[in-house]
PDB file as gemmi writes it, atoms N, CA and C in Angstrom:
CRYST1    1.000    1.000    1.000  90.00  90.00  90.00 P 1                      
ATOM      1  N   MET A   1      12.327  17.952  -7.073  1.00  0.00           N  
ATOM      2  CA  MET A   1      12.632  17.552  -5.710  1.00  0.00           C  
ATOM      3  C   MET A   1      11.365  17.382  -4.872  1.00  0.00           C  
ATOM      4  N   ALA A   2      10.306  18.087  -5.210  1.00  0.00           N  
ATOM      5  CA  ALA A   2       9.073  17.995  -4.425  1.00  0.00           C  
ATOM      6  C   ALA A   2       8.502  16.582  -4.457  1.00  0.00           C  
ATOM      7  N   GLY A   3       8.552  15.915  -5.621  1.00  0.00           N  
ATOM      8  CA  GLY A   3       8.054  14.552  -5.729  1.00  0.00           C  
ATOM      9  C   GLY A   3       8.850  13.593  -4.867  1.00  0.00           C  
ATOM     10  N   THR A   4      10.156  13.777  -4.832  1.00  0.00           N  
ATOM     11  CA  THR A   4      11.023  12.939  -4.012  1.00  0.00           C  
ATOM     12  C   THR A   4      10.703  13.132  -2.540  1.00  0.00           C  
ATOM     13  N   ASN A   5      10.550  14.374  -2.116  1.00  0.00           N  
ATOM     14  CA  ASN A   5      10.208  14.652  -0.713  1.00  0.00           C  
ATOM     15  C   ASN A   5       8.879  14.017  -0.338  1.00  0.00           C  
ATOM     16  N   ARG A   6       7.903  14.111  -1.223  1.00  0.00           N  
ATOM     17  CA  ARG A   6       6.579  13.546  -0.943  1.00  0.00           C  
ATOM     18  C   ARG A   6       6.659  12.021  -0.824  1.00  0.00           C  
ATOM     19  N   MET A   7       7.477  11.395  -1.674  1.00  0.00           N  
ATOM     20  CA  MET A   7       7.638   9.941  -1.585  1.00  0.00           C  
ATOM     21  C   MET A   7       8.292   9.549  -0.268  1.00  0.00           C  
ATOM     22  N   PHE A   8       9.332  10.291   0.142  1.00  0.00           N  
ATOM     23  CA  PHE A   8       9.976   9.994   1.423  1.00  0.00           C  
ATOM     24  C   PHE A   8       8.992  10.152   2.577  1.00  0.00           C  
ATOM     25  N   LYS A   9       8.173  11.194   2.528  1.00  0.00           N  
ATOM     26  CA  LYS A   9       7.173  11.391   3.575  1.00  0.00           C  
ATOM     27  C   LYS A   9       6.153  10.259   3.581  1.00  0.00           C  
ATOM     28  N   ALA A  10       5.819   9.755   2.405  1.00  0.00           N  
ATOM     29  CA  ALA A  10       4.882   8.631   2.327  1.00  0.00           C  
ATOM     30  C   ALA A  10       5.464   7.410   3.021  1.00  0.00           C  
ATOM     31  N   PHE A  11       6.753   7.180   2.850  1.00  0.00           N  
ATOM     32  CA  PHE A  11       7.409   6.030   3.466  1.00  0.00           C  
ATOM     33  C   PHE A  11       7.694   6.257   4.953  1.00  0.00           C  
ATOM     34  N   ALA A  12       7.594   7.493   5.417  1.00  0.00           N  
ATOM     35  CA  ALA A  12       7.931   7.812   6.808  1.00  0.00           C  
ATOM     36  C   ALA A  12       6.781   7.535   7.783  1.00  0.00           C  
ATOM     37  N   ASP A  13       5.590   7.283   7.278  1.00  0.00           N  
ATOM     38  CA  ASP A  13       4.439   7.023   8.136  1.00  0.00           C  
ATOM     39  C   ASP A  13       4.188   5.518   8.189  1.00  0.00           C  
ATOM     40  N   GLU A  14       3.995   4.964   9.385  1.00  0.00           N  
ATOM     41  CA  GLU A  14       3.834   3.526   9.535  1.00  0.00           C  
ATOM     42  C   GLU A  14       2.619   2.991   8.786  1.00  0.00           C  
ATOM     43  N   THR A  15       1.488   3.683   8.873  1.00  0.00           N  
ATOM     44  CA  THR A  15       0.281   3.203   8.195  1.00  0.00           C  
ATOM     45  C   THR A  15       0.478   3.201   6.689  1.00  0.00           C  
ATOM     46  N   ARG A  16       1.048   4.264   6.146  1.00  0.00           N  
ATOM     47  CA  ARG A  16       1.283   4.315   4.700  1.00  0.00           C  
ATOM     48  C   ARG A  16       2.293   3.261   4.268  1.00  0.00           C  
ATOM     49  N   LEU A  17       3.305   3.044   5.073  1.00  0.00           N  
ATOM     50  CA  LEU A  17       4.296   2.017   4.754  1.00  0.00           C  
ATOM     51  C   LEU A  17       3.648   0.635   4.744  1.00  0.00           C  
ATOM     52  N   ARG A  18       2.776   0.387   5.686  1.00  0.00           N  
ATOM     53  CA  ARG A  18       2.081  -0.904   5.739  1.00  0.00           C  
ATOM     54  C   ARG A  18       1.180  -1.088   4.513  1.00  0.00           C  
ATOM     55  N   ILE A  19       0.507  -0.018   4.101  1.00  0.00           N  
ATOM     56  CA  ILE A  19      -0.337  -0.082   2.899  1.00  0.00           C  
ATOM     57  C   ILE A  19       0.516  -0.364   1.667  1.00  0.00           C  
ATOM     58  N   LEU A  20       1.611   0.363   1.525  1.00  0.00           N  
ATOM     59  CA  LEU A  20       2.507   0.144   0.380  1.00  0.00           C  
ATOM     60  C   LEU A  20       3.039  -1.283   0.368  1.00  0.00           C  
ATOM     61  N   ASN A  21       3.370  -1.787   1.526  1.00  0.00           N  
ATOM     62  CA  ASN A  21       3.870  -3.149   1.631  1.00  0.00           C  
ATOM     63  C   ASN A  21       2.822  -4.154   1.134  1.00  0.00           C  
ATOM     64  N   LEU A  22       1.568  -3.976   1.544  1.00  0.00           N  
ATOM     65  CA  LEU A  22       0.501  -4.870   1.087  1.00  0.00           C  
ATOM     66  C   LEU A  22       0.328  -4.789  -0.428  1.00  0.00           C  
ATOM     67  N   LEU A  23       0.354  -3.564  -0.951  1.00  0.00           N  
ATOM     68  CA  LEU A  23       0.173  -3.391  -2.394  1.00  0.00           C  
ATOM     69  C   LEU A  23       1.362  -3.905  -3.192  1.00  0.00           C  
ATOM     70  N   SER A  24       2.528  -3.981  -2.557  1.00  0.00           N  
ATOM     71  CA  SER A  24       3.692  -4.501  -3.279  1.00  0.00           C  
ATOM     72  C   SER A  24       3.579  -6.009  -3.482  1.00  0.00           C  
ATOM     73  N   ARG A  25       2.789  -6.673  -2.651  1.00  0.00           N  
ATOM     74  CA  ARG A  25       2.617  -8.130  -2.743  1.00  0.00           C  
ATOM     75  C   ARG A  25       1.452  -8.488  -3.652  1.00  0.00           C  
ATOM     76  N   HIS A  26       0.343  -7.753  -3.516  1.00  0.00           N  
ATOM     77  CA  HIS A  26      -0.855  -8.028  -4.303  1.00  0.00           C  
ATOM     78  C   HIS A  26      -1.065  -6.884  -5.283  1.00  0.00           C  
ATOM     79  N   LYS A  27      -1.355  -7.217  -6.498  1.00  0.00           N  
ATOM     80  CA  LYS A  27      -1.459  -6.195  -7.541  1.00  0.00           C  
ATOM     81  C   LYS A  27      -2.534  -5.158  -7.270  1.00  0.00           C  
ATOM     82  N   GLU A  28      -3.617  -5.585  -6.630  1.00  0.00           N  
ATOM     83  CA  GLU A  28      -4.732  -4.672  -6.411  1.00  0.00           C  
ATOM     84  C   GLU A  28      -5.503  -5.101  -5.167  1.00  0.00           C  
ATOM     85  N   LEU A  29      -5.859  -4.110  -4.336  1.00  0.00           N  
ATOM     86  CA  LEU A  29      -6.627  -4.368  -3.116  1.00  0.00           C  
ATOM     87  C   LEU A  29      -7.706  -3.319  -2.964  1.00  0.00           C  
ATOM     88  N   CYS A  30      -8.830  -3.718  -2.381  1.00  0.00           N  
ATOM     89  CA  CYS A  30      -9.859  -2.730  -2.074  1.00  0.00           C  
ATOM     90  C   CYS A  30      -9.638  -2.217  -0.644  1.00  0.00           C  
ATOM     91  N   VAL A  31     -10.307  -1.145  -0.322  1.00  0.00           N  
ATOM     92  CA  VAL A  31     -10.150  -0.534   0.996  1.00  0.00           C  
ATOM     93  C   VAL A  31     -10.492  -1.527   2.095  1.00  0.00           C  
ATOM     94  N   CYS A  32     -11.524  -2.345   1.883  1.00  0.00           N  
ATOM     95  CA  CYS A  32     -11.924  -3.294   2.933  1.00  0.00           C  
ATOM     96  C   CYS A  32     -10.827  -4.324   3.202  1.00  0.00           C  
ATOM     97  N   ASP A  33     -10.089  -4.735   2.162  1.00  0.00           N  
ATOM     98  CA  ASP A  33      -8.953  -5.643   2.372  1.00  0.00           C  
ATOM     99  C   ASP A  33      -7.903  -4.993   3.263  1.00  0.00           C  
ATOM    100  N   ILE A  34      -7.555  -3.772   2.928  1.00  0.00           N  
ATOM    101  CA  ILE A  34      -6.516  -3.046   3.665  1.00  0.00           C  
ATOM    102  C   ILE A  34      -6.962  -2.787   5.096  1.00  0.00           C  
ATOM    103  N   GLN A  35      -8.193  -2.329   5.247  1.00  0.00           N  
ATOM    104  CA  GLN A  35      -8.736  -2.036   6.575  1.00  0.00           C  
ATOM    105  C   GLN A  35      -8.741  -3.280   7.456  1.00  0.00           C  
ATOM    106  N   GLY A  36      -9.130  -4.407   6.895  1.00  0.00           N  
ATOM    107  CA  GLY A  36      -9.188  -5.636   7.666  1.00  0.00           C  
ATOM    108  C   GLY A  36      -7.828  -6.090   8.159  1.00  0.00           C  
ATOM    109  N   ILE A  37      -6.815  -5.933   7.344  1.00  0.00           N  
ATOM    110  CA  ILE A  37      -5.468  -6.353   7.726  1.00  0.00           C  
ATOM    111  C   ILE A  37      -4.861  -5.388   8.737  1.00  0.00           C  
ATOM    112  N   LEU A  38      -4.985  -4.097   8.475  1.00  0.00           N  
ATOM    113  CA  LEU A  38      -4.365  -3.103   9.357  1.00  0.00           C  
ATOM    114  C   LEU A  38      -5.154  -2.891  10.645  1.00  0.00           C  
ATOM    115  N   ARG A  39      -6.440  -3.257  10.630  1.00  0.00           N  
ATOM    116  CA  ARG A  39      -7.322  -3.075  11.791  1.00  0.00           C  
ATOM    117  C   ARG A  39      -7.377  -1.615  12.238  1.00  0.00           C  
ATOM    118  N   VAL A  40      -7.620  -0.759  11.257  1.00  0.00           N  
ATOM    119  CA  VAL A  40      -7.796   0.665  11.517  1.00  0.00           C  
ATOM    120  C   VAL A  40      -9.098   1.104  10.847  1.00  0.00           C  
ATOM    121  N   PRO A  41      -9.690   2.207  11.285  1.00  0.00           N  
ATOM    122  CA  PRO A  41     -10.955   2.665  10.702  1.00  0.00           C  
ATOM    123  C   PRO A  41     -10.815   2.994   9.212  1.00  0.00           C  
ATOM    124  N   GLN A  42     -11.902   2.776   8.484  1.00  0.00           N  
ATOM    125  CA  GLN A  42     -11.925   3.039   7.042  1.00  0.00           C  
ATOM    126  C   GLN A  42     -11.523   4.466   6.694  1.00  0.00           C  
ATOM    127  N   PRO A  43     -11.992   5.495   7.435  1.00  0.00           N  
ATOM    128  CA  PRO A  43     -11.573   6.857   7.082  1.00  0.00           C  
ATOM    129  C   PRO A  43     -10.045   7.047   7.156  1.00  0.00           C  
ATOM    130  N   LYS A  44      -9.407   6.394   8.112  1.00  0.00           N  
ATOM    131  CA  LYS A  44      -7.951   6.511   8.225  1.00  0.00           C  
ATOM    132  C   LYS A  44      -7.271   5.862   7.020  1.00  0.00           C  
ATOM    133  N   VAL A  45      -7.748   4.685   6.618  1.00  0.00           N  
ATOM    134  CA  VAL A  45      -7.180   4.014   5.447  1.00  0.00           C  
ATOM    135  C   VAL A  45      -7.367   4.904   4.211  1.00  0.00           C  
ATOM    136  N   SER A  46      -8.573   5.429   4.032  1.00  0.00           N  
ATOM    137  CA  SER A  46      -8.859   6.272   2.867  1.00  0.00           C  
ATOM    138  C   SER A  46      -8.002   7.528   2.850  1.00  0.00           C  
ATOM    139  N   ARG A  47      -7.802   8.131   4.003  1.00  0.00           N  
ATOM    140  CA  ARG A  47      -6.973   9.338   4.090  1.00  0.00           C  
ATOM    141  C   ARG A  47      -5.536   9.034   3.673  1.00  0.00           C  
ATOM    142  N   HIS A  48      -4.996   7.911   4.143  1.00  0.00           N  
ATOM    143  CA  HIS A  48      -3.629   7.545   3.786  1.00  0.00           C  
ATOM    144  C   HIS A  48      -3.521   7.149   2.310  1.00  0.00           C  
ATOM    145  N   LEU A  49      -4.536   6.482   1.787  1.00  0.00           N  
ATOM    146  CA  LEU A  49      -4.530   6.157   0.358  1.00  0.00           C  
ATOM    147  C   LEU A  49      -4.570   7.424  -0.492  1.00  0.00           C  
ATOM    148  N   ALA A  50      -5.327   8.431  -0.058  1.00  0.00           N  
ATOM    149  CA  ALA A  50      -5.360   9.705  -0.785  1.00  0.00           C  
ATOM    150  C   ALA A  50      -3.971  10.357  -0.779  1.00  0.00           C  
ATOM    151  N   TYR A  51      -3.278  10.284   0.344  1.00  0.00           N  
ATOM    152  CA  TYR A  51      -1.918  10.833   0.413  1.00  0.00           C  
ATOM    153  C   TYR A  51      -1.002  10.085  -0.549  1.00  0.00           C  
ATOM    154  N   LEU A  52      -1.094   8.768  -0.555  1.00  0.00           N  
ATOM    155  CA  LEU A  52      -0.247   7.963  -1.443  1.00  0.00           C  
ATOM    156  C   LEU A  52      -0.556   8.249  -2.912  1.00  0.00           C  
ATOM    157  N   ARG A  53      -1.811   8.508  -3.223  1.00  0.00           N  
ATOM    158  CA  ARG A  53      -2.165   8.890  -4.603  1.00  0.00           C  
ATOM    159  C   ARG A  53      -1.528  10.214  -4.962  1.00  0.00           C  
ATOM    160  N   SER A  54      -1.609  11.186  -4.061  1.00  0.00           N  
ATOM    161  CA  SER A  54      -1.037  12.506  -4.361  1.00  0.00           C  
ATOM    162  C   SER A  54       0.489  12.463  -4.445  1.00  0.00           C  
ATOM    163  N   ALA A  55       1.098  11.472  -3.796  1.00  0.00           N  
ATOM    164  CA  ALA A  55       2.559  11.309  -3.879  1.00  0.00           C  
ATOM    165  C   ALA A  55       2.968  10.567  -5.144  1.00  0.00           C  
ATOM    166  N   GLY A  56       1.993  10.100  -5.908  1.00  0.00           N  
ATOM    167  CA  GLY A  56       2.289   9.404  -7.152  1.00  0.00           C  
ATOM    168  C   GLY A  56       2.695   7.953  -6.971  1.00  0.00           C  
ATOM    169  N   LEU A  57       2.347   7.360  -5.824  1.00  0.00           N  
ATOM    170  CA  LEU A  57       2.736   5.979  -5.547  1.00  0.00           C  
ATOM    171  C   LEU A  57       1.617   4.973  -5.773  1.00  0.00           C  
ATOM    172  N   VAL A  58       0.368   5.447  -5.719  1.00  0.00           N  
ATOM    173  CA  VAL A  58      -0.785   4.548  -5.780  1.00  0.00           C  
ATOM    174  C   VAL A  58      -1.788   5.075  -6.801  1.00  0.00           C  
ATOM    175  N   ALA A  59      -2.420   4.136  -7.513  1.00  0.00           N  
ATOM    176  CA  ALA A  59      -3.489   4.463  -8.452  1.00  0.00           C  
ATOM    177  C   ALA A  59      -4.783   3.835  -7.945  1.00  0.00           C  
ATOM    178  N   VAL A  60      -5.905   4.377  -8.392  1.00  0.00           N  
ATOM    179  CA  VAL A  60      -7.207   3.865  -7.981  1.00  0.00           C  
ATOM    180  C   VAL A  60      -8.031   3.504  -9.218  1.00  0.00           C  
ATOM    181  N   ARG A  61      -8.824   2.446  -9.068  1.00  0.00           N  
ATOM    182  CA  ARG A  61      -9.755   2.028 -10.115  1.00  0.00           C  
ATOM    183  C   ARG A  61     -11.106   1.827  -9.452  1.00  0.00           C  
ATOM    184  N   LYS A  62     -12.121   2.511  -9.979  1.00  0.00           N  
ATOM    185  CA  LYS A  62     -13.469   2.357  -9.430  1.00  0.00           C  
ATOM    186  C   LYS A  62     -14.181   1.210 -10.134  1.00  0.00           C  
ATOM    187  N   ASP A  63     -14.911   0.439  -9.338  1.00  0.00           N  
ATOM    188  CA  ASP A  63     -15.726  -0.652  -9.851  1.00  0.00           C  
ATOM    189  C   ASP A  63     -17.042  -0.620  -9.088  1.00  0.00           C  
ATOM    190  N   GLY A  64     -18.002   0.093  -9.612  1.00  0.00           N  
ATOM    191  CA  GLY A  64     -19.259   0.295  -8.895  1.00  0.00           C  
ATOM    192  C   GLY A  64     -19.015   1.103  -7.638  1.00  0.00           C  
ATOM    193  N   LEU A  65     -19.386   0.546  -6.503  1.00  0.00           N  
ATOM    194  CA  LEU A  65     -19.181   1.234  -5.227  1.00  0.00           C  
ATOM    195  C   LEU A  65     -17.776   1.037  -4.672  1.00  0.00           C  
ATOM    196  N   TRP A  66     -17.037   0.087  -5.233  1.00  0.00           N  
ATOM    197  CA  TRP A  66     -15.728  -0.268  -4.703  1.00  0.00           C  
ATOM    198  C   TRP A  66     -14.621   0.527  -5.383  1.00  0.00           C  
ATOM    199  N   LYS A  67     -13.590   0.810  -4.606  1.00  0.00           N  
ATOM    200  CA  LYS A  67     -12.370   1.400  -5.147  1.00  0.00           C  
ATOM    201  C   LYS A  67     -11.243   0.413  -4.906  1.00  0.00           C  
ATOM    202  N   HIS A  68     -10.502   0.136  -5.955  1.00  0.00           N  
ATOM    203  CA  HIS A  68      -9.390  -0.802  -5.887  1.00  0.00           C  
ATOM    204  C   HIS A  68      -8.099  -0.025  -6.096  1.00  0.00           C  
ATOM    205  N   TYR A  69      -7.134  -0.289  -5.239  1.00  0.00           N  
ATOM    206  CA  TYR A  69      -5.868   0.444  -5.264  1.00  0.00           C  
ATOM    207  C   TYR A  69      -4.724  -0.460  -5.676  1.00  0.00           C  
ATOM    208  N   SER A  70      -3.765   0.124  -6.349  1.00  0.00           N  
ATOM    209  CA  SER A  70      -2.574  -0.605  -6.796  1.00  0.00           C  
ATOM    210  C   SER A  70      -1.393   0.358  -6.819  1.00  0.00           C  
ATOM    211  N   LEU A  71      -0.194  -0.212  -6.812  1.00  0.00           N  
ATOM    212  CA  LEU A  71       1.005   0.614  -6.966  1.00  0.00           C  
ATOM    213  C   LEU A  71       1.083   1.080  -8.404  1.00  0.00           C  
ATOM    214  N   VAL A  72       1.531   2.306  -8.602  1.00  0.00           N  
ATOM    215  CA  VAL A  72       1.771   2.777  -9.968  1.00  0.00           C  
ATOM    216  C   VAL A  72       3.120   2.235 -10.432  1.00  0.00           C  
ATOM    217  N   ALA A  73       3.286   2.126 -11.716  1.00  0.00           N  
ATOM    218  CA  ALA A  73       4.560   1.669 -12.264  1.00  0.00           C  
ATOM    219  C   ALA A  73       5.635   2.705 -11.933  1.00  0.00           C  
ATOM    220  N   ALA A  74       6.767   2.236 -11.461  1.00  0.00           N  
ATOM    221  CA  ALA A  74       7.873   3.136 -11.106  1.00  0.00           C  
ATOM    222  C   ALA A  74       8.349   3.868 -12.350  1.00  0.00           C  
ATOM    223  N   ASP A  75       8.561   5.167 -12.208  1.00  0.00           N  
ATOM    224  CA  ASP A  75       8.919   5.977 -13.375  1.00  0.00           C  
ATOM    225  C   ASP A  75      10.312   6.587 -13.294  1.00  0.00           C  
ATOM    226  N   GLY A  76      11.199   5.956 -12.625  1.00  0.00           N  
ATOM    227  CA  GLY A  76      12.572   6.443 -12.556  1.00  0.00           C  
ATOM    228  C   GLY A  76      13.372   5.637 -11.563  1.00  0.00           C  
ATOM    229  N   PRO A  77      14.681   5.810 -11.550  1.00  0.00           N  
ATOM    230  CA  PRO A  77      15.535   5.017 -10.673  1.00  0.00           C  
ATOM    231  C   PRO A  77      15.204   5.175  -9.185  1.00  0.00           C  
ATOM    232  N   PHE A  78      14.891   6.387  -8.763  1.00  0.00           N  
ATOM    233  CA  PHE A  78      14.569   6.625  -7.354  1.00  0.00           C  
ATOM    234  C   PHE A  78      13.311   5.854  -6.964  1.00  0.00           C  
ATOM    235  N   HIS A  79      12.263   6.033  -7.756  1.00  0.00           N  
ATOM    236  CA  HIS A  79      10.984   5.370  -7.501  1.00  0.00           C  
ATOM    237  C   HIS A  79      11.165   3.850  -7.568  1.00  0.00           C  
ATOM    238  N   LYS A  80      11.903   3.351  -8.537  1.00  0.00           N  
ATOM    239  CA  LYS A  80      12.167   1.911  -8.655  1.00  0.00           C  
ATOM    240  C   LYS A  80      12.904   1.382  -7.426  1.00  0.00           C  
ATOM    241  N   GLY A  81      13.838   2.170  -6.910  1.00  0.00           N  
ATOM    242  CA  GLY A  81      14.580   1.762  -5.721  1.00  0.00           C  
ATOM    243  C   GLY A  81      13.695   1.644  -4.496  1.00  0.00           C  
ATOM    244  N   LEU A  82      12.767   2.573  -4.345  1.00  0.00           N  
ATOM    245  CA  LEU A  82      11.841   2.513  -3.210  1.00  0.00           C  
ATOM    246  C   LEU A  82      10.961   1.267  -3.289  1.00  0.00           C  
ATOM    247  N   ILE A  83      10.460   0.973  -4.471  1.00  0.00           N  
ATOM    248  CA  ILE A  83       9.600  -0.199  -4.638  1.00  0.00           C  
ATOM    249  C   ILE A  83      10.406  -1.483  -4.436  1.00  0.00           C  
ATOM    250  N   ALA A  84      11.629  -1.511  -4.930  1.00  0.00           N  
ATOM    251  CA  ALA A  84      12.487  -2.686  -4.731  1.00  0.00           C  
ATOM    252  C   ALA A  84      12.742  -2.917  -3.243  1.00  0.00           C  
ATOM    253  N   CYS A  85      12.923  -1.839  -2.502  1.00  0.00           N  
ATOM    254  CA  CYS A  85      13.129  -1.957  -1.063  1.00  0.00           C  
ATOM    255  C   CYS A  85      11.894  -2.550  -0.398  1.00  0.00           C  
ATOM    256  N   LEU A  86      10.706  -2.113  -0.817  1.00  0.00           N  
ATOM    257  CA  LEU A  86       9.474  -2.683  -0.282  1.00  0.00           C  
ATOM    258  C   LEU A  86       9.427  -4.183  -0.500  1.00  0.00           C  
ATOM    259  N   ARG A  87       9.795  -4.609  -1.679  1.00  0.00           N  
ATOM    260  CA  ARG A  87       9.670  -6.019  -2.038  1.00  0.00           C  
ATOM    261  C   ARG A  87      10.765  -6.884  -1.437  1.00  0.00           C  
ATOM    262  N   GLY A  88      11.840  -6.286  -0.975  1.00  0.00           N  
ATOM    263  CA  GLY A  88      12.937  -7.090  -0.469  1.00  0.00           C  
ATOM    264  C   GLY A  88      13.338  -6.770   0.956  1.00  0.00           C  
ATOM    265  N   CYS A  89      13.657  -5.542   1.202  1.00  0.00           N  
ATOM    266  CA  CYS A  89      14.228  -5.145   2.490  1.00  0.00           C  
ATOM    267  C   CYS A  89      13.276  -5.317   3.663  1.00  0.00           C  
ATOM    268  N   PHE A  90      11.999  -5.091   3.450  1.00  0.00           N  
ATOM    269  CA  PHE A  90      11.081  -5.042   4.569  1.00  0.00           C  
ATOM    270  C   PHE A  90      10.578  -6.402   5.012  1.00  0.00           C  
ATOM    271  N   SER A  91      11.029  -7.470   4.373  1.00  0.00           N  
ATOM    272  CA  SER A  91      10.609  -8.802   4.811  1.00  0.00           C  
ATOM    273  C   SER A  91      11.138  -9.109   6.212  1.00  0.00           C  
ATOM    274  N   GLU A  92      12.110  -8.329   6.656  1.00  0.00           N  
ATOM    275  CA  GLU A  92      12.681  -8.523   7.988  1.00  0.00           C  
ATOM    276  C   GLU A  92      11.938  -7.756   9.078  1.00  0.00           C  
ATOM    277  N   VAL A  93      10.993  -6.907   8.699  1.00  0.00           N  
ATOM    278  CA  VAL A  93      10.230  -6.118   9.662  1.00  0.00           C  
ATOM    279  C   VAL A  93       9.006  -6.933  10.072  1.00  0.00           C  
ATOM    280  N   ASP A  94       8.932  -7.273  11.354  1.00  0.00           N  
ATOM    281  CA  ASP A  94       7.886  -8.171  11.849  1.00  0.00           C  
ATOM    282  C   ASP A  94       6.475  -7.718  11.493  1.00  0.00           C  
ATOM    283  N   THR A  95       6.154  -6.459  11.731  1.00  0.00           N  
ATOM    284  CA  THR A  95       4.801  -5.961  11.462  1.00  0.00           C  
ATOM    285  C   THR A  95       4.448  -6.125   9.993  1.00  0.00           C  
ATOM    286  N   LEU A  96       5.365  -5.780   9.113  1.00  0.00           N  
ATOM    287  CA  LEU A  96       5.100  -5.872   7.680  1.00  0.00           C  
ATOM    288  C   LEU A  96       4.968  -7.325   7.237  1.00  0.00           C  
ATOM    289  N   ARG A  97       5.781  -8.183   7.786  1.00  0.00           N  
ATOM    290  CA  ARG A  97       5.699  -9.607   7.456  1.00  0.00           C  
ATOM    291  C   ARG A  97       4.363 -10.190   7.941  1.00  0.00           C  
ATOM    292  N   ARG A  98       3.951  -9.833   9.151  1.00  0.00           N  
ATOM    293  CA  ARG A  98       2.664 -10.315   9.672  1.00  0.00           C  
ATOM    294  C   ARG A  98       1.493  -9.807   8.839  1.00  0.00           C  
ATOM    295  N   ASP A  99       1.578  -8.549   8.387  1.00  0.00           N  
ATOM    296  CA  ASP A  99       0.521  -8.008   7.517  1.00  0.00           C  
ATOM    297  C   ASP A  99       0.380  -8.852   6.251  1.00  0.00           C  
ATOM    298  N   LEU A 100       1.498  -9.195   5.637  1.00  0.00           N  
ATOM    299  CA  LEU A 100       1.452  -9.996   4.410  1.00  0.00           C  
ATOM    300  C   LEU A 100       0.898 -11.389   4.671  1.00  0.00           C  
ATOM    301  N   GLU A 101       1.282 -11.990   5.788  1.00  0.00           N  
ATOM    302  CA  GLU A 101       0.755 -13.314   6.141  1.00  0.00           C  
ATOM    303  C   GLU A 101      -0.755 -13.244   6.365  1.00  0.00           C  
ATOM    304  N   ALA A 102      -1.212 -12.205   7.061  1.00  0.00           N  
ATOM    305  CA  ALA A 102      -2.646 -12.043   7.317  1.00  0.00           C  
ATOM    306  C   ALA A 102      -3.405 -11.799   6.008  1.00  0.00           C  
ATOM    307  N   LEU A 103      -2.822 -11.048   5.114  1.00  0.00           N  
ATOM    308  CA  LEU A 103      -3.467 -10.788   3.831  1.00  0.00           C  
ATOM    309  C   LEU A 103      -3.568 -12.070   3.007  1.00  0.00           C  
ATOM    310  N   ASP A 104      -2.508 -12.850   2.992  1.00  0.00           N  
ATOM    311  CA  ASP A 104      -2.548 -14.123   2.259  1.00  0.00           C  
ATOM    312  C   ASP A 104      -3.672 -15.017   2.788  1.00  0.00           C  
ATOM    313  N   LYS A 105      -3.816 -15.086   4.111  1.00  0.00           N  
ATOM    314  CA  LYS A 105      -4.876 -15.906   4.712  1.00  0.00           C  
ATOM    315  C   LYS A 105      -6.258 -15.343   4.379  1.00  0.00           C  
ATOM    316  N   ALA A 106      -6.403 -14.031   4.470  1.00  0.00           N  
ATOM    317  CA  ALA A 106      -7.699 -13.393   4.189  1.00  0.00           C  
ATOM    318  C   ALA A 106      -8.088 -13.570   2.731  1.00  0.00           C  
ATOM    319  N   ARG A 107      -7.151 -13.430   1.831  1.00  0.00           N  
ATOM    320  CA  ARG A 107      -7.436 -13.577   0.386  1.00  0.00           C  
ATOM    321  C   ARG A 107      -7.814 -15.016   0.045  1.00  0.00           C  
ATOM    322  N   ALA A 108      -7.279 -15.960   0.784  1.00  0.00           N  
ATOM    323  CA  ALA A 108      -7.620 -17.363   0.543  1.00  0.00           C  
ATOM    324  C   ALA A 108      -9.066 -17.650   0.975  1.00  0.00           C  
ATOM    325  N   ARG A 109      -9.568 -16.872   1.955  1.00  0.00           N  
ATOM    326  CA  ARG A 109     -10.914 -17.082   2.478  1.00  0.00           C  
ATOM    327  C   ARG A 109     -11.983 -16.370   1.655  1.00  0.00           C  
ATOM    328  N   LYS A 110     -11.742 -15.096   1.335  1.00  0.00           N  
ATOM    329  CA  LYS A 110     -12.790 -14.316   0.667  1.00  0.00           C  
ATOM    330  C   LYS A 110     -12.219 -13.093  -0.023  1.00  0.00           C  
ATOM    331  N   SER A 111     -13.090 -12.442  -0.758  1.00  0.00           N  
ATOM    332  CA  SER A 111     -12.773 -11.157  -1.369  1.00  0.00           C  
ATOM    333  C   SER A 111     -13.997 -10.277  -1.237  1.00  0.00           C  
ATOM    334  N   CYS A 112     -13.827  -8.974  -1.257  1.00  0.00           N  
ATOM    335  CA  CYS A 112     -14.958  -8.041  -1.139  1.00  0.00           C  
ATOM    336  C   CYS A 112     -15.873  -8.152  -2.348  1.00  0.00           C  
TER     337      CYS A 112                                                      
END                                                                             
């Protein structure tokens, strides 16, 4: 039950939800991508990514100085349901939709 509670808490924070939403669209993002879209300080993004890692929702891959984050593969019906909701249900939430549009535009221009 602790894992389930941690996942619900991860989805209960707006910044973490926005990060999860971005990662549900793009397989992998670096902190600078996320920071640029959310327009929040890097330490705040990193703190929320650390929480998402501890909740078992996000994985990290180091590449030199850069850290790239991605969603972990869902490992059960509950986890799969949460990810499915990200990919479908939240398209109606204006902030989340705008984040995805901004990310698409930013990715077309450059990458870190």
